[in-house]
C-alpha positions, 0 to 999 in steps of 0.5 A, a space after each residue: 810880977 809882969 810889967 806892961 808898958 804903954 809901948 808894949 800895948 801900942 806895938 800890939 795895937 799897931 800890929 792890927 789892921 783896923 782900916 781907916 774908918 774902924 769901929 772898935 768895941 773895947 771891953 778891957 780888964 787891966 788886971 790881966 796886964 799885971 803892973 802898969 807903968 803908965 796912967 789911965 789918961 795915957 792909955 785913953 789917949 793911945 786908944 783914941 790915937 790908934 782908932 784915929 780921927 775917922 774911927 769910932 771907939 765904943 766901950 760897954 757900960 752895963 751894970 751886970 744887974 737888973 735892979 736899980 736905975 742908971 743915970 748917965 751923968 751920975 752912975 759909975 760904969 761897972 765895967 772897969 776903970 778904963 770905961 769909967 775914965 772914958 765916959 768923962 772924956 770930952 766928946 764921948 757920947 752915951 747910947 743905950 748901955 755903952 759909950 762911944 767916941 766918934 
């Protein structure tokens, strides 16, 4: 099984020119990366550092269904473990069907 390192992800992110005030919408599937040798906290920190202090990082939080009610403080994000971790990060704000850190 392929092992993905945090350095590998960092190198890929840093190869992208996102400018000094980027707005990045990130929808991820960690399963596609194979075996991870880092924790979700480290990945979250890397992403926030990559976007930088003048950037905005957005992640989706939709539920893929039109039934039931969704509560920002108690309903889990249905778009993956990274989004669910991200929504609890200090400074993250919810706006209709997504979270952002600005």
